[in-house]
C-alpha positions in Angstrom: -171.3 -26.0 -184.2 -172.1 -25.2 -187.8 -174.6 -27.3 -189.8 -174.9 -27.6 -193.6 -177.2 -29.7 -195.7 -175.3 -31.7 -198.3 -176.4 -34.0 -201.2 -174.3 -37.2 -201.7 -175.1 -40.0 -204.1 -178.8 -38.9 -204.4 -179.3 -38.7 -200.6 -179.4 -35.7 -198.3 -177.2 -35.6 -195.2 -176.4 -33.0 -192.6 -172.8 -31.9 -192.4 -171.8 -30.7 -188.9 -168.5 -28.8 -188.3 -167.0 -28.5 -184.9 -164.2 -26.1 -184.1 -161.5 -27.5 -181.8 -158.8 -25.8 -179.8 -155.1 -26.4 -180.8 -154.6 -28.5 -177.7 -157.7 -30.6 -178.5 -156.7 -30.9 -182.1 -153.2 -32.2 -181.2 -154.6 -34.7 -178.7 -157.1 -36.1 -181.2 -154.4 -36.6 -183.8 -152.2 -38.6 -181.4 -152.3 -42.4 -181.3 -155.5 -42.7 -183.3 -157.6 -41.0 -180.6 -160.0 -39.5 -183.2 -160.4 -42.6 -185.2 -161.3 -44.6 -182.1 -163.8 -42.0 -180.9 -165.4 -41.8 -184.3 -165.7 -45.6 -184.5 -167.3 -45.8 -181.0 -169.7 -43.0 -182.0 -170.7 -44.9 -185.2 -171.6 -48.1 -183.4 -173.8 -46.2 -180.9 -177.2 -47.0 -182.5 -180.7 -46.5 -181.3 -184.0 -46.1 -183.1 -184.4 -42.6 -181.7 -180.8 -41.5 -182.0 -179.4 -39.9 -185.2 -176.7 -42.1 -186.7 -173.3 -40.8 -187.7 -172.3 -41.9 -191.2 -168.6 -40.8 -191.3 -166.4 -38.0 -190.2 -162.9 -36.5 -190.6 -160.6 -33.7 -189.5 -159.4 -30.7 -191.5 -157.0 -27.9 -190.7 -158.0 -24.3 -191.1 -155.9 -21.2 -191.8 -155.4 -20.3 -188.2 -153.8 -23.7 -187.3 -156.9 -24.7 -185.4 -158.6 -28.0 -186.0 -162.0 -28.4 -187.5 -163.8 -31.6 -187.1 -166.7 -32.6 -189.5 -169.4 -35.3 -189.2 -172.0 -36.4 -191.6 -175.3 -37.5 -190.1 -178.6 -38.5 -191.4 -181.3 -35.9 -192.0 -184.7 -36.7 -190.4 -188.0 -35.4 -191.4 -189.9 -33.1 -189.1 -189.2 -29.9 -187.2 -186.9 -28.8 -184.4 -188.3 -29.2 -180.9 -187.1 -25.7 -180.1 -189.4 -24.3 -182.8 -192.4 -26.3 -181.8 -195.1 -25.8 -179.1 -196.3 -29.0 -177.6 -199.5 -29.7 -175.7 -199.5 -31.0 -172.2 -200.1 -34.6 -173.2 -197.3 -34.4 -175.8 -194.8 -33.1 -173.2 -195.8 -36.0 -171.0 -195.2 -38.5 -173.8 -191.8 -36.8 -174.6 -190.8 -37.3 -171.0 -191.5 -41.0 -171.3 -189.5 -41.2 -174.5 -186.6 -39.5 -172.7 -186.9 -42.0 -169.8 -186.9 -45.0 -172.2 -183.9 -43.6 -174.1 -181.9 -43.2 -170.9 -182.9 -46.7 -169.8 -181.8 -48.2 -173.1 -178.5 -46.4 -173.3 -177.5 -46.7 -169.6 -174.4 -44.6 -168.8 -174.1 -43.6 -172.4 -177.3 -41.5 -172.0 -175.1 -38.8 -170.6 -173.6 -38.3 -174.0 -177.0 -37.4 -175.5 -177.8 -33.7 -176.1 -181.1 -32.7 -174.6 -180.9 -29.2 -176.1 -184.3 -28.5 -177.8 -182.4 -27.0 -180.8 -180.8 -30.4 -181.4 -183.9 -32.6 -181.0 -186.1 -33.3 -184.0 -189.8 -34.3 -183.8 -192.3 -35.7 -186.2 -196.0 -36.0 -185.7 -197.4 -39.4 -186.5 -200.9 -40.0 -188.1 -202.4 -40.9 -184.7 -201.3 -37.6 -183.2 -198.3 -39.0 -181.4 -195.1 -36.9 -181.3 -192.0 -38.9 -182.0 -188.6 -37.4 -180.9 -185.2 -38.0 -182.3 -182.0 -37.2 -180.4 -178.3 -36.9 -181.2 -175.1 -37.1 -179.3 -173.4 -34.0 -178.0 -170.6 -34.4 -180.6 -168.4 -31.6 -179.3 -168.4 -33.0 -175.8 -167.8 -36.5 -177.1 -164.6 -35.6 -178.9 -163.4 -33.2 -176.3 -163.7 -36.0 -173.7 -161.7 -38.2 -176.1 -159.0 -35.6 -176.4 -158.8 -35.3 -172.6 -158.7 -39.1 -172.2 -161.9 -39.4 -170.1 -165.1 -41.4 -170.9 -167.0 -40.1 -173.9 -170.2 -39.7 -172.0 -168.9 -37.9 -169.0 -169.9 -34.3 -168.2 -173.7 -34.3 -167.9 -176.4 -35.3 -165.5 -178.9 -36.6 -168.0 -181.9 -36.7 -165.6 -181.3 -33.1 -164.7 -181.0 -32.2 -168.4 -184.3 -33.9 -169.2 -186.0 -32.2 -166.3 -184.8 -28.7 -167.5 -186.0 -29.6 -171.1 -189.5 -30.5 -169.9 -189.7 -27.5 -167.6 -188.8 -25.2 -170.6 -191.5 -26.9 -172.8 -194.1 -26.5 -170.0 -193.3 -22.8 -169.6 -193.5 -22.3 -173.4 -196.8 -24.2 -173.4 -198.2 -22.1 -170.6 -196.9 -18.7 -171.8 -199.4 -16.8 -174.0 -197.9 -15.4 -177.2 -196.5 -11.9 -177.0 -194.9 -9.5 -179.5 -191.9 -9.1 -177.3 -190.3 -12.2 -175.8 -190.8 -12.4 -172.1 -187.9 -14.1 -170.3 -189.4 -14.1 -166.9 -190.2 -17.6 -165.7 -193.8 -18.6 -164.9 -194.2 -19.4 -161.1 -195.6 -22.7 -159.8 -194.9 -24.5 -163.1 -194.9 -27.9 -161.4 -198.4 -27.3 -159.9 -199.7 -26.4 -163.3 -198.2 -29.2 -165.2 -199.3 -32.9 -164.8 -196.6 -33.8 -167.3 -193.8 -32.8 -164.9 -195.4 -34.6 -162.0 -195.8 -37.7 -164.2 -192.1 -37.5 -165.1 -191.1 -37.5 -161.5 -189.2 -40.7 -160.8 -190.8 -43.1 -158.3 -187.7 -43.0 -156.1 -187.9 -39.2 -155.9 -191.6 -39.4 -155.1 -191.2 -41.9 -152.4 -188.3 -39.9 -150.9 -190.5 -36.8 -150.7 -193.3 -38.8 -149.1 -191.0 -40.3 -146.6 -189.6 -36.9 -145.6 -193.1 -35.5 -145.2 -194.0 -38.4 -142.8 -190.7 -37.9 -140.9 -191.5 -34.2 -140.5 -195.0 -34.9 -139.2 -193.7 -37.5 -136.7 -191.0 -35.1 -135.5 -193.6 -32.3 -135.1 -195.8 -34.6 -133.0 -192.9 -35.7 -130.9 -191.9 -32.1 -130.2 -195.5 -31.3 -129.1 -195.7 -34.3 -126.8 -192.3 -33.5 -125.3 -193.2 -29.9 -124.7 -196.5 -31.0 -123.1 -194.7 -33.5 -120.9 -192.1 -30.9 -119.8 -194.9 -28.4 -119.0 -196.8 -30.9 -116.9 -193.7 -31.9 -115.0 -193.0 -28.2 -114.1 -196.5 -27.7 -112.9 -196.2 -30.7 -110.6 -192.9 -29.5 -109.2 -194.1 -25.9 -108.8 -197.8 -25.9 -107.9 -199.7 -22.6 -108.0 -199.8 -20.9 -104.6 -202.7 -18.6 -105.2 -205.1 -21.1 -103.5 -203.5 -20.7 -100.1 -204.5 -17.0 -99.9 -208.2 -18.0 -99.5 -207.3 -19.9 -96.3 -205.5 -17.0 -94.7 -207.0 -15.8 -91.4 -209.0 -12.6 -91.3 -207.4 -9.6 -89.8 
């Protein structure tokens, strides 16, 4: 996806261009598929979601389709270029949860790529995040005739996003980029533990209790089996003391 800053009627916008395959291009042109997908995208509104102003389709010289969208430009920096503190990562996780709760199944259409998330720092020190839809997947799904939002586990995507931010926050700056992951990230990050859903936490606790109960049952069973065998086969060494002298 190529991005370009454009100036229209005294206002700045971001022009996004998405390359489509010939098959996708042909499918989008049929029966108003593109127009319907664009209209559904424009009505998808949220205070933390970048709005799409308009869009269109243009052929290139290789008979491929190029799709363009014009979105609003937001102040701030890209999340991928920022380094957040632990409390800021925790707050970002809550914002992601709230967004998913507000959008429901449409949350799967949101891009949780740090390069596509913008943040601004408010006067009180709070970090405010702004997201956008994964436009390429949105229109590809439209071309395939499946729901626009299909193709992503949003909870897993958010989890990976937060893990990456925690690793970046824990990693000391180096001249050469180190791609090796930091071990025990969850133990060193309260933000990730705070993001863990209650259902997941209860399930882990339940499994722990079940494991403990099973271990106790096995110990009791083995003890019972051992006692039974001792009763069935008493030790015979005691009889030797009563043997007559020779």
